[in-house]
C-alpha positions as CSV (number, residue, x, y, z in Angstrom):
1,M,1.9,6.0,-13.8
2,P,2.8,6.4,-17.5
3,E,0.6,5.1,-20.6
4,L,1.3,1.3,-21.2
5,S,2.9,3.1,-25.0
6,E,5.4,5.8,-23.7
7,M,6.7,2.8,-21.2
8,L,7.1,0.9,-24.9
9,A,8.4,3.6,-26.4
10,S,10.8,4.0,-23.9
11,G,12.3,0.4,-25.6
12,L,11.1,-2.0,-22.4
13,P,9.7,-5.7,-23.1
14,T,6.6,-5.9,-23.5
15,K,6.0,-8.1,-19.9
16,H,7.9,-5.8,-18.0
17,C,5.5,-2.6,-18.5
18,E,2.1,-5.0,-18.3
19,R,3.9,-6.5,-15.0
20,V,4.8,-2.6,-13.6
21,R,1.2,-1.5,-14.7
22,S,-0.4,-4.6,-12.9
23,R,1.0,-3.4,-9.9
24,F,-0.3,0.1,-9.7
25,V,-3.5,-0.4,-12.3
26,V,-6.5,-2.5,-10.6
27,P,-10.2,-3.5,-12.7
28,R,-12.8,-2.7,-10.7
29,I,-14.6,-6.3,-9.9
30,T,-18.1,-5.1,-9.0
31,E,-19.9,-1.8,-9.0
32,N,-22.2,-3.1,-5.8
33,N,-20.3,-1.2,-2.6
34,A,-22.8,-2.4,0.0
35,G,-22.8,1.0,1.5
36,I,-19.2,1.0,1.8
37,T,-17.7,4.5,2.4
38,D,-14.2,3.7,3.1
39,P,-11.7,3.9,-0.2
40,L,-9.3,1.6,1.6
41,L,-12.2,-1.4,2.1
42,D,-13.6,-0.2,-1.2
43,L,-10.4,-0.4,-3.1
44,V,-10.1,-4.2,-1.3
45,S,-13.7,-4.8,-1.8
46,N,-14.8,-3.8,-4.7
47,F,-11.4,-4.6,-7.0
48,D,-9.1,-7.0,-8.1
49,V,-5.7,-5.7,-5.6
50,S,-4.6,-9.3,-6.7
51,A,-1.3,-8.1,-8.2
52,L,-0.8,-5.0,-5.8
53,E,2.0,-4.4,-3.9
54,I,3.4,-0.9,-2.5
55,G,6.8,-1.5,-0.1
56,P,6.0,-3.7,2.0
57,V,1.8,-4.1,1.6
58,R,0.7,-7.0,-0.3
59,F,-3.3,-7.4,-1.6
60,D,-2.1,-10.3,-3.3
61,S,-5.1,-12.8,-3.1
62,I,-3.4,-14.6,-1.4
63,Y,-3.6,-13.2,0.6
64,K,-7.9,-13.1,0.7
65,E,-8.1,-16.2,3.0
66,Y,-7.5,-13.7,5.8
67,Y,-9.8,-10.9,4.6
68,R,-12.3,-11.4,7.2
69,R,-14.2,-8.9,9.4
70,N,-15.3,-9.2,13.1
71,D,-16.6,-6.7,16.1
72,R,-13.2,-4.8,16.0
73,K,-11.0,-5.0,13.5
74,T,-10.9,-6.2,9.2
75,I,-8.1,-7.5,8.1
76,F,-7.0,-6.3,4.3
77,A,-3.7,-6.7,3.2
78,M,-0.6,-8.3,5.2
79,D,2.7,-6.0,5.9
80,D,5.3,-8.6,5.7
81,A,4.1,-11.8,7.8
82,D,1.7,-10.0,10.0
83,F,-1.7,-8.5,9.1
84,L,-3.1,-5.3,8.4
85,V,-6.2,-4.3,10.1
86,I,-8.5,-1.0,10.3
87,D,-10.6,-0.8,13.3
88,N,-14.0,-0.7,12.6
89,Q,-15.1,1.8,15.6
90,T,-11.5,4.0,15.1
91,H,-10.5,3.5,11.4
92,E,-6.9,3.8,12.7
93,I,-4.8,0.9,10.6
94,A,-2.7,-1.3,12.7
95,V,-0.6,-4.2,12.0
96,V,-1.1,-7.1,14.3
97,D,1.2,-10.2,14.6
98,S,-0.1,-12.9,13.0
99,Q,1.2,-15.5,15.1
100,S,-0.9,-13.8,18.0
101,D,-4.7,-13.5,19.2
102,G,-4.7,-10.0,18.3
103,Y,-1.6,-8.2,19.9
104,V,-1.1,-5.0,17.9
105,I,2.4,-4.1,16.5
106,G,1.5,-0.2,15.5
107,F,0.0,2.1,14.3
108,C,0.1,3.2,11.0
109,A,-1.9,5.6,10.0
110,K,-5.4,7.6,11.2
111,D,-7.7,5.8,9.0
112,G,-8.1,4.7,5.1
113,T,-7.8,7.6,3.7
114,H,-4.6,8.6,5.0
115,F,-3.1,5.2,4.8
116,L,-4.1,5.1,0.9
117,E,-2.2,8.8,0.5
118,A,0.8,7.4,2.5
119,L,1.0,4.2,-0.1
120,L,0.8,6.6,-3.1
121,E,3.8,8.9,-1.1
122,I,5.4,5.3,-0.9
123,A,4.8,4.7,-4.1
124,R,5.7,8.1,-5.7
125,R,9.0,8.1,-4.1
126,T,10.2,4.8,-4.8
127,T,9.0,3.9,-8.2
128,V,11.4,4.8,-10.9
129,H,9.0,6.6,-13.7
130,Y,10.1,6.0,-17.3
131,P,12.2,5.9,-19.4
132,F,14.5,4.8,-17.0
133,N,18.1,6.6,-17.1
134,R,19.9,6.0,-13.9
135,H,22.4,8.6,-14.5
136,S,19.6,11.3,-13.5
137,L,17.6,9.5,-10.5
138,P,18.7,11.1,-7.5
139,L,20.1,9.7,-4.4
140,I,17.4,8.5,-2.6
141,D,17.1,9.8,1.3
142,H,14.8,6.9,3.0
143,C,14.1,9.1,6.3
144,E,12.6,11.9,4.3
145,N,10.7,9.8,2.4
146,A,9.3,7.8,5.5
147,K,9.0,10.9,7.3
148,A,7.0,12.6,4.0
149,C,4.6,9.2,4.7
150,A,4.1,9.8,8.0
151,E,2.6,12.6,7.4
152,K,0.3,12.0,4.5
153,A,-0.6,8.7,7.2
154,G,-1.9,11.3,10.1
155,G,1.4,12.5,12.0
156,D,4.5,11.1,13.4
157,E,3.2,8.5,15.8
158,Y,3.0,6.8,12.5
159,L,6.5,7.4,11.4
160,W,7.7,3.7,12.4
161,F,6.0,2.2,10.3
162,Y,7.2,4.0,7.0
163,K,10.6,3.7,8.6
164,V,10.5,0.5,8.3
165,A,8.9,0.0,5.4
166,L,11.2,2.4,3.5
167,G,14.6,1.0,5.0
168,C,15.8,4.4,7.2
169,D,17.8,3.5,9.7
170,E,18.0,6.3,11.7
């Protein structure tokens, strides 16, 4: 992510630059990680993720009411209208239907670390870098991007999630 000064130097309005940066730069809200070793749970527990959105994944504070833990799963974000959860035993990341009693739609990463790596790959491949020059942008291959994200997530068994997230029609 470029520094704010670099973005402003490219001629973009201050509000726009601040909004873009707020999607990726999240301030720590607590120093107490209470023994949390998973970087994903550390992120949602100890940082202000209220404006963080990467691809279809929203950590918006409006969904904080859904952040809850039971014996089996921890809900940490939303994917469109469904919950993203981490399995407390296997640490695998899954999409769970928000209108059901825990129906797993599918899995999207081996664990929190792999999920964050895949999200960073989504951001890297879909965020326009500054200064913006639309004539120099390459054509985007959504299916190739989905494959790269699935690799970061832990393998082909997670490819479906990234195909949907990135709009791969293959």
